[in-house]
C-alpha positions in Angstrom: 34.5 10.8 5.7 32.1 13.3 7.3 33.0 15.9 4.7 32.2 13.4 1.9 28.9 12.6 3.5 27.8 16.3 3.3 29.6 17.1 0.1 32.2 19.3 1.8 35.5 17.6 0.8 38.5 19.9 0.4 39.3 20.8 -3.2 42.4 18.7 -3.2 40.8 15.6 -1.7 40.6 12.4 -3.7 37.0 11.9 -4.6 37.3 8.5 -6.2 35.7 6.8 -3.2 32.0 7.3 -2.4 31.1 8.5 1.1 30.4 5.0 2.3 33.7 3.6 1.1 35.6 6.5 2.5 33.9 6.0 5.9 34.9 2.3 5.7 38.5 3.1 4.8 38.6 5.7 7.6 37.4 3.2 10.2 39.8 0.5 9.1 42.7 3.0 9.2 41.7 4.5 12.5 41.6 1.1 14.1 45.1 0.4 12.8 46.5 3.7 13.8 45.2 3.5 17.4 46.3 -0.1 17.8 49.8 0.7 16.5 50.2 3.8 18.6 49.2 2.1 21.8 51.3 -1.0 21.0 54.4 1.0 20.1 54.0 3.2 23.2 53.8 0.2 25.4 56.8 -1.4 23.6 59.1 1.6 24.1 58.1 2.4 27.7 58.3 -1.2 28.8 61.5 -1.8 26.8 63.1 1.2 28.4 62.3 -0.1 31.8 60.0 2.8 32.4 57.2 0.8 34.1 57.3 -1.9 36.8 55.8 -5.2 36.0 53.3 -4.7 38.8 52.1 -1.5 37.1 51.7 -2.9 33.6 48.0 -3.4 33.7 47.4 0.1 35.0 49.7 1.5 32.4 47.8 -0.4 29.6 44.5 0.9 30.9 45.9 4.5 31.0 46.7 4.2 27.3 43.2 3.0 26.6 44.5 -0.4 25.4 41.4 -2.4 26.5 39.1 0.1 24.6 41.4 0.1 21.5 41.3 -3.7 21.5 37.6 -3.7 21.9 37.2 -1.4 18.9 38.8 -4.0 16.7 35.5 -5.8 16.6 34.1 -5.6 13.1 37.5 -4.9 11.5 37.4 -7.8 9.1 33.8 -7.1 8.1 34.7 -3.5 7.3 37.7 -4.6 5.3 35.6 -7.1 3.4 33.0 -4.5 2.6 35.6 -2.0 1.6 37.3 -4.6 -0.7 33.9 -5.3 -2.4 33.3 -1.6 -2.9 36.8 -1.1 -4.3 36.5 -4.0 -6.7 33.1 -2.7 -7.9 34.6 0.8 -8.4 37.6 -0.3 -10.4 36.1 -3.2 -12.3 33.6 -0.9 -14.2 
């Protein structure tokens, strides 16, 4: 997204999205990737018995789970804005 903003996308990059839409898509995906990575990490470590129940909160904090969950704020708004941009782009 930063490359699109300053006109420095790699040659093979898909340039169908304008910089704002690319930034929106990047934020939506980054939230999803962080959330899934933390959740799957927790799932596997807890499922394998690698953490005691008494240490669960400390473990979640060490993964940044509270911060990742906090970063989900604005997700639906970004998704709605991206959808509007995509419909504009492909309807014309």
